[in-house]
C-alpha positions in Angstrom: 9.3 -73.9 16.9 9.8 -70.3 16.0 8.5 -69.5 12.2 11.3 -68.9 10.1 11.7 -66.7 7.2 14.1 -66.6 4.0 16.8 -64.5 4.5 16.0 -60.6 4.4 12.0 -61.1 4.2 10.9 -58.9 6.9 12.8 -56.3 5.9 11.4 -53.1 4.7 11.2 -52.4 1.1 14.4 -49.8 0.2 12.7 -46.3 0.1 12.6 -44.7 -3.3 12.3 -41.3 -4.3 8.8 -40.3 -4.6 7.7 -37.9 -7.3 6.0 -34.6 -6.4 2.3 -35.0 -6.9 1.1 -32.3 -9.2 -0.5 -29.1 -8.1 -4.0 -28.3 -8.3 -2.9 -24.7 -8.4 -0.1 -22.3 -9.8 1.9 -20.8 -7.4 1.9 -17.1 -7.3 4.9 -15.3 -6.8 5.6 -11.8 -4.5 8.0 -10.9 -6.7 7.4 -7.6 -8.7 9.8 -7.6 -11.4 8.9 -6.1 -14.8 6.3 -4.0 -13.1 5.9 -0.3 -12.7 4.4 1.5 -9.7 3.4 5.4 -9.1 3.6 6.0 -5.3 1.9 9.5 -4.5 3.8 11.7 -1.5 6.5 9.0 -1.6 9.2 11.1 -0.1 9.2 10.9 3.6 6.6 9.5 6.0 5.3 5.9 5.2 5.1 6.8 1.4 9.0 6.4 1.6 8.8 3.4 3.0 5.9 2.2 0.4 8.5 3.2 -2.7 11.2 1.2 -0.7 9.5 -1.8 -0.3 8.2 -2.0 -3.7 11.7 -1.3 -5.2 12.9 -3.9 -3.0 10.5 -6.3 -4.8 11.9 -5.3 -8.0 9.5 -3.1 -9.2 10.2 0.1 -10.8 9.1 3.1 -8.7 8.0 6.6 -9.8 8.2 8.7 -6.6 6.4 11.6 -6.4 6.5 14.9 -4.4 5.1 18.6 -4.3 6.8 20.7 -2.3 10.3 19.7 -0.6 12.4 19.8 -3.4 15.9 18.8 -1.2 14.5 16.4 0.9 12.8 14.8 -2.3 16.3 14.6 -3.9 17.8 13.3 -0.3 15.0 10.6 -0.4 15.6 9.6 -4.0 19.4 9.4 -3.7 18.8 6.8 -1.0 16.6 4.8 -3.0 18.8 4.6 -5.7 22.0 4.2 -3.5 19.8 0.9 -2.8 20.2 -0.5 -5.8 16.4 0.0 -6.8 15.2 1.5 -10.2 12.9 4.5 -10.5 12.6 8.1 -11.2 11.7 11.1 -8.8 8.5 13.4 -10.2 7.5 16.3 -9.1 3.1 17.1 -9.4 0.5 18.0 -7.2 -1.6 15.1 -7.4 -4.7 17.2 -6.4 -4.7 19.0 -10.0 -6.7 18.3 -12.7 -4.4 19.4 -15.0 -1.3 18.0 -13.5 -2.3 14.2 -13.1 -2.2 13.3 -16.7 1.0 15.0 -17.3 2.6 13.1 -14.4 1.4 10.1 -15.7 2.4 10.2 -19.1 5.9 11.5 -18.0 6.3 8.6 -15.6 5.3 6.2 -19.0 8.0 7.7 -21.2 10.6 7.4 -18.1 9.7 4.0 -16.6 7.0 2.1 -18.8 3.5 1.8 -18.1 2.0 1.8 -14.8 0.9 -1.6 -13.5 0.4 -0.3 -9.6 -1.1 2.9 -8.2 -0.5 3.9 -4.5 -2.0 6.9 -3.6 -0.4 8.1 -0.7 0.0 11.9 -0.5 -1.8 13.4 2.3 -1.7 17.2 3.8 -1.1 18.2 7.4 -3.9 16.2 10.0 -4.2 18.7 13.1 -6.8 17.4 15.6 -9.3 19.9 17.0 -13.2 20.3 17.8 -15.4 20.4 15.1 -16.2 24.1 15.3 -12.5 25.2 14.5 -12.7 23.4 11.2 -14.0 25.3 8.2 -15.0 24.0 4.6 -11.9 25.1 3.1 -10.3 22.8 5.6 -13.2 19.8 4.9 -12.9 20.5 1.0 -8.9 19.7 1.4 -9.3 16.4 3.1 -11.6 15.4 0.5 -9.2 16.5 -2.6 -6.2 14.6 -1.4 -8.0 11.5 0.1 -10.9 11.4 -3.1 -10.3 13.8 -5.8 -6.6 12.5 -5.9 -7.2 8.8 -6.4 -9.9 9.4 -8.7 -7.8 11.8 -10.6 -5.1 9.4 -11.0 -7.1 6.3 -11.4 -8.7 8.0 -14.3 -5.2 8.5 -15.7 -4.3 4.5 -15.7 -7.2 2.9 -16.1 -7.5 2.8 -19.6 -4.0 1.0 -20.1 -4.8 -1.1 -17.3 -8.4 -2.4 -18.9 -6.7 -2.8 -22.2 -3.8 -4.9 -20.4 -6.3 -6.8 -18.1 -3.8 -6.1 -15.2 -3.6 -3.5 -12.5 -3.4 -3.1 -8.8 -4.8 0.5 -7.0 -3.6 0.4 -3.2 -5.4 3.2 -1.5 -4.0 4.1 2.0 -6.9 4.6 4.5 -6.3 4.7 8.3 -7.7 3.3 11.3 -9.4 6.6 12.5 -12.5 5.7 10.2 -13.3 2.3 11.9 -12.3 4.1 15.4 -14.7 7.0 14.9 -11.6 9.0 16.6 -12.8 12.2 17.7 -11.6 15.9 16.9 -11.0 14.9 13.5 -14.1 15.3 11.8 -13.0 15.9 8.2 -9.8 13.5 7.9 -12.3 10.4 9.0 -15.1 11.7 6.9 -12.7 12.0 3.9 -11.3 9.0 4.7 -14.5 7.2 5.0 -15.4 8.3 1.6 -11.9 6.7 0.3 -12.8 3.3 1.8 -16.7 3.6 0.1 -14.9 4.4 -3.2 -12.2 1.6 -2.8 -15.4 -0.8 -2.2 -17.4 0.3 -5.1 -14.4 0.0 -7.5 -13.5 -3.1 -6.5 -16.5 -4.7 -7.9 -16.3 -2.4 -10.8 -12.9 -3.5 -11.9 -12.5 -7.1 -11.1 -14.0 -8.3 -14.3 -10.6 -6.9 -15.8 -8.3 -8.0 -13.4 -7.7 -4.9 -11.5 -7.9 -5.2 -8.1 -8.3 -2.4 -5.4 -7.8 -2.8 -1.9 -6.6 0.0 1.2 -4.3 -0.4 3.7 -5.2 1.4 6.8 -2.3 1.9 9.2 -2.6 3.0 13.1 -0.6 5.3 14.5 2.8 4.6 12.8 5.1 8.0 14.3 6.9 8.9 11.4 8.6 12.8 10.5 5.5 14.6 11.3 4.8 13.0 14.6 8.0 14.3 16.4 6.2 17.0 18.3 3.4 14.9 19.5 3.0 14.6 23.2 5.1 11.9 24.7 1.4 11.2 26.8 -0.7 10.6 23.9 2.3 8.4 22.7 2.3 6.1 25.5 -1.7 6.1 25.8 -1.7 4.7 22.2 0.6 2.3 22.9 -0.4 1.3 26.0 -3.6 -0.2 23.4 -1.9 -2.0 21.1 -2.6 -5.7 21.5 1.1 -6.8 19.9 3.0 -4.6 22.5 5.0 -2.5 20.1 4.8 0.5 17.8 4.2 0.1 14.2 7.0 1.1 11.7 6.8 1.9 8.3 8.0 -0.9 7.1 5.1 -2.8 8.4 2.9 -1.2 5.8 5.2 -1.2 2.9 5.2 -5.1 3.2 1.4 -5.3 2.9 1.7 -2.7 0.3 4.2 -5.0 -1.6 1.8 -8.0 -1.0 -1.4 -6.4 -2.2 0.7 -5.3 -5.3 1.8 -8.7 -6.2 0.4 -11.8 -8.1 0.0 -13.5 -4.7 -2.7 -11.1 -4.3 -4.3 -11.9 -7.4 -7.7 -12.7 -5.9 -8.1 -10.3 -3.1 -10.0 -7.0 -3.9 -12.5 -4.5 -1.8 -10.3 -5.6 1.2 -9.2 -2.8 3.8 -6.6 -4.1 5.7 -5.7 -2.6 9.4 -1.8 -2.6 9.9 -1.9 -1.7 13.6 -1.2 -4.7 15.6 -4.5 -5.5 16.7 -6.3 -2.2 17.8 -9.3 -2.7 15.4 -9.8 -6.5 16.0 -12.7 -5.9 17.8 
Protein backbone atom coordinates (compact mmCIF):
# COMPACT_ATOMS: atom_id res chain seq x y z
CA UNK A 1 0.00 0.00 0.00
CA UNK A 2 1.60 3.26 -1.02
CA UNK A 3 2.50 5.69 1.66
CA UNK A 4 0.32 8.73 1.91
CA UNK A 5 1.05 12.27 3.02
CA UNK A 6 -1.03 15.21 3.93
CA UNK A 7 -1.85 17.58 1.11
CA UNK A 8 1.15 19.73 0.22
CA UNK A 9 3.46 18.07 2.74
CA UNK A 10 5.99 17.08 0.07
CA UNK A 11 6.31 20.50 -1.54
CA UNK A 12 9.45 22.56 -1.27
CA UNK A 13 9.11 25.54 1.06
CA UNK A 14 8.29 28.84 -0.63
CA UNK A 15 11.45 30.71 -1.53
CA UNK A 16 12.15 33.82 0.50
CA UNK A 17 14.40 36.70 -0.53
CA UNK A 18 17.65 36.16 1.34
CA UNK A 19 19.49 39.10 2.80
CA UNK A 20 23.05 39.55 1.52
CA UNK A 21 25.72 38.44 3.93
CA UNK A 22 27.60 41.29 5.59
CA UNK A 23 30.83 42.14 3.80
CA UNK A 24 34.15 41.67 5.54
CA UNK A 25 35.64 44.37 3.32
CA UNK A 26 34.68 47.76 1.96
CA UNK A 27 34.25 47.86 -1.84
CA UNK A 28 36.75 50.26 -3.37
CA UNK A 29 35.62 52.34 -6.33
CA UNK A 30 37.64 53.11 -9.45
CA UNK A 31 36.04 56.53 -9.88
CA UNK A 32 38.31 59.54 -9.44
CA UNK A 33 35.60 62.09 -8.69
CA UNK A 34 36.91 64.77 -6.36
CA UNK A 35 40.55 64.10 -7.22
CA UNK A 36 43.04 66.31 -9.07
CA UNK A 37 45.89 64.96 -11.18
CA UNK A 38 48.98 66.54 -12.72
CA UNK A 39 50.15 64.68 -15.83
CA UNK A 40 53.34 66.05 -17.36
CA UNK A 41 54.01 65.83 -21.09
CA UNK A 42 50.29 65.20 -21.58
CA UNK A 43 49.36 66.93 -24.82
CA UNK A 44 50.32 64.10 -27.18
CA UNK A 45 51.21 60.43 -27.26
CA UNK A 46 50.72 58.29 -24.18
CA UNK A 47 50.48 61.37 -21.95
CA UNK A 48 47.41 62.54 -23.82
CA UNK A 49 45.78 59.12 -23.39
CA UNK A 50 46.56 59.16 -19.67
CA UNK A 51 45.02 62.61 -19.26
CA UNK A 52 41.90 61.50 -21.13
CA UNK A 53 41.57 58.31 -19.06
CA UNK A 54 41.81 60.27 -15.81
CA UNK A 55 39.33 62.84 -17.09
CA UNK A 56 36.90 60.09 -18.09
CA UNK A 57 37.11 58.71 -14.53
CA UNK A 58 35.95 62.07 -13.16
CA UNK A 59 39.31 63.52 -12.21
CA UNK A 60 40.27 67.15 -12.70
CA UNK A 61 43.42 67.05 -14.83
CA UNK A 62 46.28 69.52 -15.18
CA UNK A 63 47.69 68.94 -18.66
CA UNK A 64 51.29 70.05 -19.09
CA UNK A 65 53.46 70.87 -22.07
CA UNK A 66 56.80 72.60 -22.67
CA UNK A 67 57.09 73.54 -26.34
CA UNK A 68 54.39 73.12 -28.95
CA UNK A 69 51.66 75.56 -27.90
CA UNK A 70 49.46 74.93 -30.94
CA UNK A 71 49.45 71.17 -30.37
CA UNK A 72 48.83 71.68 -26.65
CA UNK A 73 45.85 73.95 -27.19
CA UNK A 74 44.33 71.56 -29.74
CA UNK A 75 44.68 68.67 -27.29
CA UNK A 76 43.12 70.63 -24.46
CA UNK A 77 40.25 71.74 -26.68
CA UNK A 78 39.53 68.08 -27.42
CA UNK A 79 39.82 67.23 -23.73
CA UNK A 80 37.34 69.95 -22.75
CA UNK A 81 34.96 69.10 -25.61
CA UNK A 82 34.50 65.67 -24.07
CA UNK A 83 33.15 67.31 -20.93
CA UNK A 84 36.23 66.67 -18.81
CA UNK A 85 37.42 69.21 -16.24
CA UNK A 86 40.97 70.54 -16.19
CA UNK A 87 43.38 73.21 -17.30
CA UNK A 88 46.49 73.59 -19.46
CA UNK A 89 49.87 74.60 -18.01
CA UNK A 90 53.19 75.33 -19.71
CA UNK A 91 56.37 74.45 -17.83
CA UNK A 92 59.72 72.70 -18.21
CA UNK A 93 59.41 69.91 -15.65
CA UNK A 94 63.18 69.38 -15.50
CA UNK A 95 63.64 72.93 -14.13
CA UNK A 96 64.15 73.37 -10.39
CA UNK A 97 62.65 76.87 -10.66
CA UNK A 98 59.65 76.05 -12.83
CA UNK A 99 58.37 72.89 -11.13
CA UNK A 100 57.35 74.51 -7.80
CA UNK A 101 55.65 77.34 -9.71
CA UNK A 102 53.80 74.82 -11.88
CA UNK A 103 52.48 72.89 -8.88
CA UNK A 104 51.41 76.10 -7.15
CA UNK A 105 49.53 77.21 -10.29
CA UNK A 106 47.78 73.85 -10.55
CA UNK A 107 46.66 73.97 -6.93
CA UNK A 108 45.40 77.53 -7.30
CA UNK A 109 43.42 76.66 -10.43
CA UNK A 110 42.23 73.10 -9.78
CA UNK A 111 42.85 72.38 -6.11
CA UNK A 112 45.18 70.06 -4.26
CA UNK A 113 47.22 67.61 -6.32
CA UNK A 114 46.20 64.07 -5.33
CA UNK A 115 47.70 62.22 -8.29
CA UNK A 116 51.07 62.81 -9.92
CA UNK A 117 52.02 61.22 -13.24
CA UNK A 118 55.54 62.23 -14.39
CA UNK A 119 55.31 61.38 -18.08
CA UNK A 120 57.29 64.07 -19.95
CA UNK A 121 59.96 62.65 -22.24
CA UNK A 122 62.48 63.91 -24.83
CA UNK A 123 63.40 62.34 -28.17
CA UNK A 124 64.82 58.83 -27.83
CA UNK A 125 66.96 57.90 -30.84
CA UNK A 126 68.53 54.45 -30.84
CA UNK A 127 72.24 54.49 -31.67
CA UNK A 128 75.43 52.55 -30.89
CA UNK A 129 76.86 53.49 -27.51
CA UNK A 130 79.82 55.36 -29.01
CA UNK A 131 77.49 57.85 -30.67
CA UNK A 132 75.95 59.05 -27.40
CA UNK A 133 77.75 61.80 -25.53
CA UNK A 134 77.37 62.54 -21.83
CA UNK A 135 74.95 65.40 -22.53
CA UNK A 136 72.48 62.89 -23.94
CA UNK A 137 72.85 60.63 -20.90
CA UNK A 138 72.26 63.64 -18.68
CA UNK A 139 69.12 64.57 -20.60
CA UNK A 140 67.69 61.09 -19.99
CA UNK A 141 68.47 61.36 -16.29
CA UNK A 142 66.92 64.82 -16.14
CA UNK A 143 63.62 63.64 -17.59
CA UNK A 144 63.29 60.24 -15.95
CA UNK A 145 64.83 60.80 -12.52
CA UNK A 146 65.31 64.51 -11.86
CA UNK A 147 61.82 65.48 -13.04
CA UNK A 148 59.96 62.90 -10.88
CA UNK A 149 62.13 63.92 -7.92
CA UNK A 150 61.40 67.65 -8.36
CA UNK A 151 57.68 67.05 -8.85
CA UNK A 152 57.43 64.75 -5.86
CA UNK A 153 59.28 67.20 -3.64
CA UNK A 154 56.70 69.83 -4.61
CA UNK A 155 53.58 67.76 -3.91
CA UNK A 156 54.73 65.46 -1.11
CA UNK A 157 54.30 67.70 1.96
CA UNK A 158 50.58 68.17 1.26
CA UNK A 159 50.11 64.48 0.41
CA UNK A 160 51.69 63.53 3.72
CA UNK A 161 49.45 65.93 5.64
CA UNK A 162 46.36 64.43 3.97
CA UNK A 163 47.76 60.90 4.26
CA UNK A 164 46.78 60.26 0.68
CA UNK A 165 48.60 60.37 -2.63
CA UNK A 166 49.16 58.50 -5.87
CA UNK A 167 52.44 58.73 -7.78
CA UNK A 168 52.48 56.79 -11.04
CA UNK A 169 55.75 56.83 -12.95
CA UNK A 170 55.86 55.87 -16.61
CA UNK A 171 58.63 53.40 -17.25
CA UNK A 172 59.35 51.16 -20.23
CA UNK A 173 59.77 47.50 -21.05
CA UNK A 174 63.27 48.33 -22.36
CA UNK A 175 64.69 48.01 -18.84
CA UNK A 176 63.48 44.43 -18.43
CA UNK A 177 64.48 43.51 -21.98
CA UNK A 178 67.88 45.22 -21.95
CA UNK A 179 67.28 46.64 -25.42
CA UNK A 180 70.57 47.27 -27.27
CA UNK A 181 71.68 50.56 -28.85
CA UNK A 182 69.61 52.37 -26.24
CA UNK A 183 71.92 52.50 -23.23
CA UNK A 184 71.20 56.04 -21.93
CA UNK A 185 67.43 55.58 -22.07
CA UNK A 186 67.54 52.09 -20.55
CA UNK A 187 69.86 53.23 -17.77
CA UNK A 188 67.67 56.21 -16.87
CA UNK A 189 64.56 54.03 -16.83
CA UNK A 190 66.41 51.62 -14.55
CA UNK A 191 67.18 54.46 -12.17
CA UNK A 192 63.53 55.52 -12.24
CA UNK A 193 62.49 51.94 -11.45
CA UNK A 194 64.77 51.79 -8.41
CA UNK A 195 63.57 55.18 -7.20
CA UNK A 196 59.96 54.02 -7.52
CA UNK A 197 60.59 50.94 -5.40
CA UNK A 198 62.42 52.82 -2.66
CA UNK A 199 59.85 55.61 -2.50
CA UNK A 200 57.03 53.08 -2.32
CA UNK A 201 58.51 51.61 0.85
CA UNK A 202 59.18 55.04 2.35
CA UNK A 203 55.77 56.54 1.65
CA UNK A 204 53.46 53.57 2.27
CA UNK A 205 52.98 54.48 5.96
CA UNK A 206 51.54 57.83 4.85
CA UNK A 207 48.85 56.33 2.61
CA UNK A 208 50.81 57.28 -0.51
CA UNK A 209 51.35 54.69 -3.21
CA UNK A 210 54.18 54.84 -5.75
CA UNK A 211 53.95 52.58 -8.78
CA UNK A 212 55.24 52.36 -12.32
CA UNK A 213 53.53 51.52 -15.60
CA UNK A 214 55.92 50.20 -18.24
CA UNK A 215 54.49 50.19 -21.77
CA UNK A 216 55.88 48.19 -24.62
CA UNK A 217 56.25 49.68 -28.07
CA UNK A 218 52.91 51.43 -28.56
CA UNK A 219 53.01 53.47 -31.79
CA UNK A 220 52.16 57.15 -31.32
CA UNK A 221 52.97 60.28 -33.33
CA UNK A 222 56.73 60.04 -32.90
CA UNK A 223 56.79 56.53 -34.39
CA UNK A 224 55.24 57.58 -37.69
CA UNK A 225 58.52 57.25 -39.61
CA UNK A 226 59.79 54.06 -37.95
CA UNK A 227 60.64 51.34 -40.51
CA UNK A 228 57.81 48.94 -41.25
CA UNK A 229 60.21 46.00 -40.99
CA UNK A 230 60.96 46.86 -37.37
CA UNK A 231 57.27 47.25 -36.57
CA UNK A 232 56.41 43.93 -38.20
CA UNK A 233 59.14 42.13 -36.28
CA UNK A 234 57.98 43.56 -32.96
CA UNK A 235 54.33 42.79 -33.65
CA UNK A 236 55.19 39.19 -34.44
CA UNK A 237 56.61 38.81 -30.93
CA UNK A 238 53.58 40.12 -29.01
CA UNK A 239 51.77 37.13 -27.44
CA UNK A 240 48.47 39.05 -27.43
CA UNK A 241 48.68 39.23 -31.22
CA UNK A 242 47.94 42.93 -31.57
CA UNK A 243 49.50 46.33 -31.12
CA UNK A 244 48.94 48.10 -27.85
CA UNK A 245 47.07 51.39 -28.06
CA UNK A 246 47.52 54.47 -25.84
CA UNK A 247 44.24 53.78 -24.07
CA UNK A 248 45.70 50.52 -22.74
CA UNK A 249 48.20 52.57 -20.76
CA UNK A 250 45.69 55.22 -19.71
CA UNK A 251 43.38 52.61 -18.22
CA UNK A 252 46.10 51.08 -16.05
CA UNK A 253 47.21 54.49 -14.79
CA UNK A 254 43.61 55.37 -13.90
CA UNK A 255 43.28 52.12 -11.94
CA UNK A 256 46.49 52.75 -9.99
CA UNK A 257 45.29 56.27 -9.21
CA UNK A 258 42.00 55.02 -7.77
CA UNK A 259 40.99 53.76 -4.34
CA UNK A 260 40.71 50.28 -5.87
CA UNK A 261 44.53 50.18 -5.93
CA UNK A 262 45.04 51.45 -2.38
CA UNK A 263 46.98 48.29 -1.41
CA UNK A 264 49.15 48.24 -4.56
CA UNK A 265 52.50 49.97 -4.25
CA UNK A 266 56.07 49.48 -5.42
CA UNK A 267 54.91 47.62 -8.52
CA UNK A 268 56.06 47.87 -12.12
CA UNK A 269 53.13 46.86 -14.35
CA UNK A 270 54.08 45.93 -17.89
CA UNK A 271 51.52 46.97 -20.52
CA UNK A 272 52.84 45.12 -23.53
CA UNK A 273 50.56 42.19 -24.36
CA UNK A 274 52.82 39.68 -22.66
CA UNK A 275 56.17 40.53 -24.27
CA UNK A 276 57.97 40.38 -20.91
CA UNK A 277 56.11 37.42 -19.42
CA UNK A 278 59.33 35.43 -19.23
